[in-house]
N, C-alpha and C positions, 0 to 999 in steps of 0.2 A: 119753539125756536128760542134760543137764548139771545138776549140783547147784548151784543158784543161790547157796547159802551159800559155795561155794568161789570164786566169781567176785569179783574185786577191785571194790569199790564206792567211789564218791566222794560226798561230801556237803559242803555249805558249813557248815551248822550242825547241831548235834545236837538242836535244839529242834523239829524237824519242819517248819520253814518251807520249806526247800528239799527237793525230791524227791531220793531216792537215784538215782544214775546207775550203771547196770551197763554197763561198758565192753567186755565180751566178748559176742559174738553168742550168745544163749541157744538158738538153733535149731541152728547148726552148730559153734559154738565158736571160730570164726575171729575175728580182730581186726576190730573194727567200723570202719565208714566214717563220717566226720563228716557229719552232716546226715540220716542215715537212722535216725530215732528213733521210738519209740512209748511213750506214757505209759500205764501200767496200774496202777491202785491206788496212785497217787502215787510210782511207781517209773518212772524213765525208762530204757528198754532201748534199746541201740544195736545196729545190725545191719550186716552186711557188704554186704548187697544188698537191693533192694526185694523180691526173691523171699522171702528169709528173713523180712523184716518182714511180708509178706503171710501167710506160714504162721503166724507168731506171732499176728497179729491174728485169725485164724480161731478159734484155740483156745489162748489164753495159758496156761491151767492145764496143758496138756499139756507145756509147756516149763519150768514153774516147779516145782522140787522144794521140798517143804515139810519 
């Protein structure tokens, strides 16, 4: 499991208007591919493949370290 706090995050504003974007695949840790995204609890997660996105969609909490 990847520690989400260690992943580099991007955001436009700090006032909460723009969702946080996680640029590293939280399922396998690889570099993400543009356009393969999923938003969960106002955080946009990017994935290397549709397979990893599908795994994340099934159980996001399994891949999000708190």
